[in-house]
C-alpha positions in Angstrom: 115.8 117.0 172.1 115.5 115.0 168.9 113.1 113.4 166.4 114.1 109.9 167.5 114.3 108.1 170.9 115.9 104.7 171.5 113.7 102.2 173.4 115.8 99.2 173.9 116.8 98.0 170.4 114.1 100.1 168.7 114.7 103.5 167.3 111.4 105.4 167.6 110.5 108.5 165.7 110.4 110.1 162.3 111.4 107.7 159.5 111.5 104.7 161.8 109.2 101.7 162.0 106.2 102.3 164.2 106.8 100.7 167.6 103.7 98.5 168.5 103.4 98.0 172.3 101.0 95.5 173.8 99.7 96.9 177.1 99.1 94.0 179.4 98.3 96.4 182.2 96.0 94.6 184.7 94.5 92.1 182.1 96.5 89.4 183.8 93.9 89.4 186.6 96.6 88.9 189.2 97.8 85.6 187.7 101.4 85.3 186.5 100.4 82.4 184.3 98.0 84.6 182.3 100.7 87.3 182.2 103.1 84.9 180.6 100.5 83.8 178.0 99.9 87.4 177.1 103.7 88.0 176.8 103.9 85.0 174.4 100.9 86.3 172.4 102.5 89.7 172.0 105.8 88.3 170.9 104.1 86.0 168.4 102.2 88.9 166.9 105.4 90.9 166.2 105.0 93.6 168.9 108.1 95.5 169.9 107.4 95.5 173.6 104.9 94.7 176.4 103.9 97.0 179.2 102.6 96.5 182.7 101.3 98.8 185.5 102.7 99.1 188.9 101.2 100.8 192.0 101.8 100.9 195.7 98.2 100.5 196.5 98.1 102.3 199.9 99.9 105.3 198.4 98.0 105.6 195.2 94.5 105.2 196.7 93.0 106.7 199.8 91.8 104.5 202.7 88.3 105.7 201.9 88.6 104.6 198.3 90.0 101.2 199.3 87.2 100.6 201.8 84.4 101.1 199.2 82.2 98.0 198.6 83.0 96.3 195.3 82.4 92.7 194.8 85.3 91.0 192.9 87.1 87.7 192.8 89.5 88.8 195.6 86.9 90.0 198.1 84.1 92.5 198.9 86.0 95.8 198.7 87.8 97.9 196.2 91.0 97.4 198.3 90.7 93.7 197.8 90.5 94.2 194.1 93.5 96.6 193.9 95.7 94.4 196.0 94.7 91.2 194.2 95.6 92.7 190.8 99.0 94.0 192.0 102.3 92.1 191.3 105.3 92.4 193.6 109.0 91.8 193.1 108.7 88.0 192.9 106.1 88.1 190.2 108.0 90.8 188.2 111.2 88.7 188.4 109.2 85.9 186.7 107.9 88.3 184.1 111.4 89.6 183.5 112.8 86.1 183.0 109.9 85.1 180.7 110.2 88.3 178.5 113.9 87.5 178.1 113.1 83.9 177.2 110.7 84.9 174.5 112.8 87.9 173.3 110.6 90.8 174.0 111.4 93.9 176.1 109.0 95.0 178.9 108.5 98.2 180.9 105.8 99.6 183.1 103.8 102.7 184.0 104.5 103.4 187.6 102.0 105.4 189.6 104.2 106.3 192.6 107.9 106.7 193.5 108.3 103.4 195.3 107.0 101.6 192.2 109.5 103.4 190.0 112.3 102.3 192.4 111.1 98.6 192.2 110.8 98.5 188.4 114.2 100.2 188.1 115.9 97.1 189.6 114.9 95.3 186.4 116.7 97.7 184.2 113.7 98.7 181.9 114.4 100.3 178.5 112.1 103.2 179.4 109.2 104.3 181.6 105.6 105.1 180.7 103.8 107.8 182.7 100.0 107.4 182.7 97.7 110.3 181.8 96.5 110.2 185.4 100.0 111.0 186.6 100.7 113.9 184.1 100.1 116.6 186.8 102.2 114.9 189.5 105.4 117.0 189.3 107.2 115.0 192.0 106.6 111.7 190.2 107.7 113.2 186.9 110.9 114.4 188.4 111.5 111.1 190.2 111.3 109.2 186.9 113.9 111.6 185.4 116.4 110.7 188.1 117.2 107.4 186.4 118.0 108.9 183.0 115.7 106.6 181.0 113.5 107.6 178.0 110.0 108.7 179.1 106.7 107.9 177.3 104.0 110.3 178.5 100.3 109.8 177.9 98.3 113.0 177.5 94.7 111.9 178.0 92.3 114.0 180.0 94.8 116.8 180.0 94.7 120.4 178.8 97.3 121.9 176.5 98.5 124.0 179.5 98.9 120.9 181.7 100.9 119.2 178.9 103.0 122.3 178.5 103.9 122.2 182.2 104.6 118.4 182.2 106.9 118.8 179.2 108.7 121.7 181.0 109.2 119.5 184.1 110.4 116.5 182.1 112.4 118.3 179.4 112.2 117.2 175.8 115.3 114.9 175.8 114.3 111.3 175.2 110.6 112.1 175.5 107.7 110.6 173.6 104.2 111.9 173.9 101.2 109.7 173.4 97.9 111.1 172.2 95.0 109.3 173.8 91.4 109.4 175.1 91.2 108.1 178.6 87.8 106.5 178.5 87.5 102.7 178.3 86.3 102.0 175.6 86.6 105.3 173.9 84.0 106.7 171.5 85.2 106.9 167.9 84.0 110.5 167.6 86.1 111.5 170.6 89.4 110.0 169.4 90.5 113.3 167.7 93.4 111.8 165.9 94.3 115.2 164.4 95.9 116.0 167.8 98.8 113.8 166.8 100.0 116.4 164.3 99.2 119.2 166.8 101.4 117.6 169.5 104.3 117.0 167.0 104.3 120.6 165.9 103.9 122.1 169.3 106.6 120.1 171.1 108.9 118.9 168.4 109.2 115.4 169.9 108.1 112.0 168.6 104.3 111.4 169.1 102.5 108.2 169.3 99.0 107.0 170.0 97.5 104.9 172.9 94.1 103.5 171.8 91.3 102.4 173.9 88.6 102.1 171.2 86.9 99.0 170.1 88.3 97.8 166.8 91.6 98.4 165.0 90.9 101.0 162.2 91.6 104.2 164.3 94.9 102.7 165.5 96.0 101.8 162.0 94.9 105.3 160.8 97.0 106.8 163.6 100.1 105.0 162.3 99.3 106.3 158.8 99.1 109.8 160.2 102.6 109.6 161.6 102.3 108.1 165.1 105.7 106.8 166.0 104.2 104.3 168.4 100.9 102.5 168.8 99.9 101.1 172.2 96.9 98.9 172.7 95.7 96.7 175.6 96.1 93.0 174.9 93.8 90.3 176.3 93.4 86.6 175.8 89.6 87.0 175.5 87.6 90.3 175.6 84.8 88.5 177.5 87.2 87.8 180.5 86.5 89.4 183.8 88.2 92.7 184.2 87.6 96.5 183.7 90.0 96.9 180.8 89.2 93.7 178.8 86.4 95.2 176.6 88.7 97.9 175.3 91.5 95.4 174.6 92.6 93.5 171.5 92.8 89.7 171.4 96.0 87.9 170.1 94.7 87.4 166.5 93.6 91.0 166.4 97.1 92.1 167.5 98.6 90.0 164.7 96.4 91.8 162.2 97.2 95.2 163.8 101.0 94.7 163.4 100.5 93.3 159.9 98.4 96.3 158.8 100.8 98.8 160.2 103.7 97.2 158.5 101.8 97.2 155.2 100.9 100.9 155.6 104.6 101.7 156.2 105.5 100.1 152.9 102.6 101.8 151.1 103.5 105.3 152.3 106.7 105.2 150.2 109.0 108.2 150.0 106.6 110.7 148.4 108.6 111.1 145.2 106.4 110.7 142.1 107.8 108.1 139.6 106.8 105.6 137.0 107.5 102.1 138.3 109.0 99.5 136.1 105.9 97.4 136.7 103.8 100.1 135.1 105.7 100.4 131.8 104.1 97.5 130.0 100.7 98.7 131.1 101.5 102.2 129.9 102.5 100.9 126.5 99.4 98.8 126.3 96.8 101.4 127.3 98.2 104.8 126.5 97.3 106.1 123.0 99.6 109.1 122.9 103.0 110.2 124.3 
């Protein structure tokens, strides 16, 4: 256990720069060319990493769920959609090469054991475990087999469920993310104060995964001590796709990173002092002493 965790070249935790992660997720709409553009946008904005999602569709979803009618660009059923959005080894090889070319690390949230095994072949710097998988003990243990840092989202989870997941995973190289799992989230349900609660209760670095519209809560989370900020990135919020509306466009990501870095500078070290730049003003305005 410790207050910092190394994610690739980034040291994440107390006293370290906030790691900003661009969650590409499924916003690529099954198109590697779009994924590459999102990778480039994230790198240009100054993000520290990008993240994808990986599922074995027939394992994660029931046959009944996949058969449900759902009109989408890939066909008339929910299964057509899920399979159309899923990248395989060949696509991830292209993603891996492109991330290396632009100089940004990537990792994924894996929803089943086979997906972990596939992503492991690309030597990721860490794994993300989605809130939906927090209660899957077998999947948690499977992630730990590879000895990589774990980022665990805690949305739609009780304190007791988080306690159990932390017990299963252990606290070594563990980062928790506070989040609300609705897309987009209501501002009044973000409950950013939970960041401090999680830090105190578990003694590990705690970040924030935001699904709200706008940037202010994510910037506030950084000011409140979040070691990592994760937001979904999109080329255009009006694009087709279930996560696009809760995502941030490239220009917004540039502003997010810029504002977080400004806040880090503004926080200072907490020691009260008179700055040299204030001395001339003090002499000019102060009448006594």
